[in-house]
Each structure stands twice: as C-alpha cells, then as structure tokens.
C-alpha positions in Angstrom: -2.2 1.8 -9.2 -2.3 -1.5 -10.8 -3.0 -4.2 -8.5 -0.9 -7.0 -8.1 -2.9 -10.6 -9.1 -2.6 -13.9 -6.5 -3.4 -17.2 -8.1 -5.0 -19.4 -5.0 -4.0 -22.8 -6.2 -6.9 -25.1 -4.7 -10.4 -26.4 -5.0 -12.5 -23.6 -3.1 -14.8 -25.2 -0.6 -17.6 -22.5 0.9 -17.9 -25.1 4.2 -13.9 -24.9 4.9 -13.4 -22.3 7.8 -10.0 -22.1 6.7 -10.3 -21.1 3.0 -13.1 -18.2 4.6 -10.5 -17.4 6.4 -8.1 -17.1 3.7 -10.6 -14.7 1.9 -11.4 -12.7 5.1 -7.3 -12.3 5.8 -6.9 -11.2 2.0 -9.6 -8.3 2.9 -7.9 -7.3 6.0 -4.5 -6.5 3.9 -6.4 -5.1 1.2 -7.0 -1.9 4.0 -3.5 -1.6 4.7 -1.6 -1.9 2.0 -0.6 0.7 -0.7 -1.8 -1.3 -3.4 -4.7 -3.1 -4.4 -4.6 -6.9 -4.8 -6.6 -9.2 -6.6 -6.8 -12.7 -5.9 -8.6 -15.5 -8.2 -8.8 -19.3 -6.9 -7.6 -21.7 -9.2 -9.3 -25.2 -9.0 -6.8 -27.9 -9.6 -8.3 -29.6 -12.3 -7.8 -26.3 -14.4 -4.4 -26.5 -14.5 -2.8 -28.1 -17.9 0.4 -26.2 -17.9 1.3 -23.9 -15.4 3.5 -21.6 -17.6 1.0 -20.8 -19.7 -1.8 -20.3 -16.9 0.1 -18.7 -14.6 2.2 -15.6 -16.8 -0.3 -13.3 -16.1 -0.2 -13.2 -12.4 2.7 -12.0 -9.8 1.8 -14.6 -6.9 0.8 -18.1 -6.4 -0.3 -19.2 -2.9 -1.3 -23.0 -2.6 -3.7 -23.0 0.1 -4.9 -25.7 2.6 -7.5 -28.2 1.4 -5.0 -31.4 0.8 -5.7 -34.2 -0.5 -7.0 -31.9 -3.6 -8.6 -33.2 -6.5 -5.6 -33.0 -8.7 -2.6 -33.6 -7.0 -0.2 -34.2 -9.5 -1.1 -30.4 -11.1 -0.2 -28.9 -7.6 3.3 -30.4 -7.6 3.3 -29.4 -10.8 3.0 -25.9 -10.1 5.5 -25.8 -7.4 7.8 -27.3 -9.5 7.0 -24.5 -11.8 7.2 -21.6 -9.7 10.7 -23.2 -7.5 12.7 -23.4 -11.1 11.2 -20.8 -12.5 12.0 -18.2 -9.0 8.6 -17.2 -9.3 7.2 -16.2 -5.8 5.6 -18.9 -3.7 4.0 -19.3 -0.3 2.5 -22.6 0.5 0.5 -22.9 4.1 -1.0 -26.3 5.7 -1.4 -28.5 3.1 0.7 -26.3 0.6 3.6 -26.5 2.8 3.2 -30.6 2.9 3.5 -30.6 -1.1 6.3 -28.3 -1.3 8.5 -30.8 0.9 7.2 -33.5 -1.4 8.1 -32.0 -4.5 11.5 -31.2 -3.3 12.0 -34.5 -2.3 10.8 -35.8 -5.5 12.5 -33.7 -7.8 15.7 -32.7 -6.5 16.6 -35.0 -3.8 15.8 -37.8 -6.1 13.3 -39.8 -3.8 11.3 -40.3 -6.7 8.3 -42.5 -4.9 7.9 -39.9 -2.0 4.5 -39.8 -1.1 2.5 -37.8 1.3 0.4 -40.5 3.9 -3.2 -38.7 3.4 -3.6 -39.3 -0.5 -0.6 -42.3 -0.7 -0.8 -44.3 2.5 0.5 -47.3 0.9 3.9 -45.7 -0.6 7.1 -46.5 1.5 9.1 -43.4 1.2 6.1 -41.1 2.7 7.9 -38.0 3.6 4.4 -36.4 4.7 2.8 -38.8 7.7 0.4 -38.8 9.8 1.5 -36.6 13.2 1.6 -38.5 16.5 -0.9 -35.9 17.9 -3.3 -34.1 15.3 -3.1 -30.0 15.4 -6.8 -29.4 14.1 -7.9 -26.8 15.2 -5.4 -26.9 17.3 -2.6 -23.6 18.7 0.6 -24.5 19.6 4.0 -22.9 20.7 6.3 -22.2 17.3 10.3 -21.8 17.8 11.7 -19.7 14.9 15.6 -21.4 14.8 16.8 -19.1 11.5 17.3 -15.6 12.3 18.2 -15.2 8.9 14.7 -16.5 7.4 11.8 -14.8 6.2 9.6 -16.0 9.3 12.5 -14.2 11.9 12.6 -11.2 9.3 9.3 -10.4 9.3 7.8 -11.2 12.7 11.0 -10.5 14.9 10.4 -12.8 16.8 12.0 -16.5 18.2 8.7 -17.8 19.0 5.5 -17.3 18.2 1.5 -18.9 18.8 0.9 -21.1 15.6 -2.8 -21.9 14.1 -3.2 -25.0 12.9 -5.8 -26.8 11.3 -4.2 -30.4 10.1 -2.8 -33.9 11.0 -0.5 -34.1 8.7 3.5 -33.1 8.6 6.9 -33.7 7.8 7.8 -37.4 9.0 10.7 -37.2 11.3 12.3 -40.2 9.7 13.4 -37.5 6.9 14.0 -34.3 8.8 17.8 -34.7 8.4 18.1 -35.5 4.9 15.7 -32.7 3.7 17.2 -30.2 5.6 19.9 -29.6 3.6 20.9 -25.9 2.3 19.4 -24.5 0.0 16.1 -26.4 1.3 16.1 -25.3 5.0 13.4 -25.7 7.9 13.2 -22.8 9.4 10.9 -23.1 12.5 9.9 -26.0 14.6 7.7 -27.3 17.8 8.9 -27.3 20.9 9.2 -30.9 20.6 11.4 -30.6 17.5 8.4 -31.3 14.5 9.1 -29.1 11.6 6.6 -26.2 11.1 8.3 -23.8 8.5 10.6 -24.2 5.4 12.5 -21.8 3.2 14.7 -22.4 0.1 17.5 -20.0 -0.3 18.1 -17.7 -2.9 15.1 -18.2 -4.1 12.7 -15.1 -4.8 10.1 -16.0 -2.5 9.7 -19.9 -1.5 8.0 -20.1 2.0 6.0 -22.5 3.8 3.9 -22.7 6.6 2.4 -26.1 8.4 0.3 -23.7 10.8 -2.2 -21.1 8.8 -1.5 -17.1 9.4 -4.8 -16.1 7.9 -6.6 -17.6 11.1 -4.6 -15.3 13.2 -5.8 -12.2 11.0 -8.0 -9.2 12.3 -9.2 -6.2 10.5 -7.4 -4.1 12.7 -4.1 -6.5 12.6 -3.9 -8.0 9.3 -1.1 -10.7 9.3 2.0 -9.7 8.6 3.3 -13.1 6.8 0.4 -12.2 4.4 1.2 -8.6 4.0 4.6 -9.6 3.6 4.0 -11.8 0.6 1.9 -9.2 -1.1 4.3 -6.9 -0.7 7.2 -9.1 -2.2 4.5 -10.1 -5.4 4.6 -6.4 -5.8 8.1 -6.0 -5.9 9.6 -5.7 -9.4 12.4 -8.0 -10.0 15.6 -6.5 -10.6 17.6 -8.0 -13.7 
C-alpha cells in the first residue's frame, strides 16, 4: 500500500527531547496503522513557496520549537493549509503560530504578534504564561463535545503534557474564540489549550504535546487519528 507522506515543518534539533519524542511517536503509530507513514522534516528556511513545496504531501504538522529560524515561512504554510483545506496539525509552537496567523489574516489584527519573537509589539495575541509549563503536566478540560479532541478521546478531562512558556493572551480570548475558529479545550483556570477551525477538512492545534505520552503499546490516539485523516481521500 502506498504510504502517506507527512511534512514536519520545523527546525529539527536532535538535542530537543520534544523533537525526538515526535519521531518516536511516529514509530509507535507505524506499528498500529494499516497503512505506512513517511515523515520528512522540512526546515523553515526551505519553504519559499508552500503550494509548490507541499503538493506531494498528504498532511502538515507544525512542530514544536518556536521561535523558528524563519517565522514568516511558518505563517505562510499555515495560511496556505487553512485556505486550501489541507490537513494541518499544530502542537505547542505550531498551535501558537496558528493563532497568530488567524488573527492577522482573518480577524484583521495585522500586527498580531508572538511575545517570544516580537516582545516589543503591542498586539501580543500569544504571550508569556503566568506560570511556565516547561516539562509540566496539567489537567485539560475539553469543553466542545463536537470537537476533534472529544470525538477521538471521548473524555471531558485529560492530562496534557507540556513543554512551553507561551500561550493565548487572555485579553484576546473572546475576540479570537468566534466561529468557525473556536477554542475547544482549557485549563482549570480558563487558559486556552486547544483550537479547531470548523468546516475545515482538518485544522487542529494543541498547546500540549501528544507525542510526549505515546508508547509502543499505546500510540497517542490523536496522532493516530491525524494520520488516518491524512490517508482519507478527499470526496469531491
């Protein structure tokens, strides 16, 4: 059977345990899926034209590791996938950049920014968390029962595994959280932890990192489901 090919958008670093965990999670999934999965890391400096570069892939994964070497290329990829109805998953930094891209290009907050890469900007839709989640676990509540997260996990409360210090700025939550771009999961104190673009083929983001809780015996179900979505032919 022909494999699906997933582009891992990010600047791979063998010293980042989150990158190694992502690769290992893919291996876990390989043993349980009924089709082969091929993944390729694509450096952010190698994306001059998303439409040209990504036409031979079945899905995109914006990986952890922000700020990226070429932030604008990541925003371009996210926009292309959003506008082209192309499957895209964003975890940690990928989630954060999905929020900024939508704020800029759909909501008209043209100077929307990420505090880690542009701390001097005024419209910081992604800001430093009041309490760092570097290497932390946290209870996450899935509030949207029509969401991808709930459909796959069938639970209202899960444990999220994190490795980040930035998230959605609470001052922008209400402005951002408007159909079809909705926040699907929150921390106990109401901080955003998941997002989804309704009516899109697959446009999902999590601030937590699913690969960090994957094992050979129990590959992470969210990543398994992402691959299954990518393997499903588009019905015209």
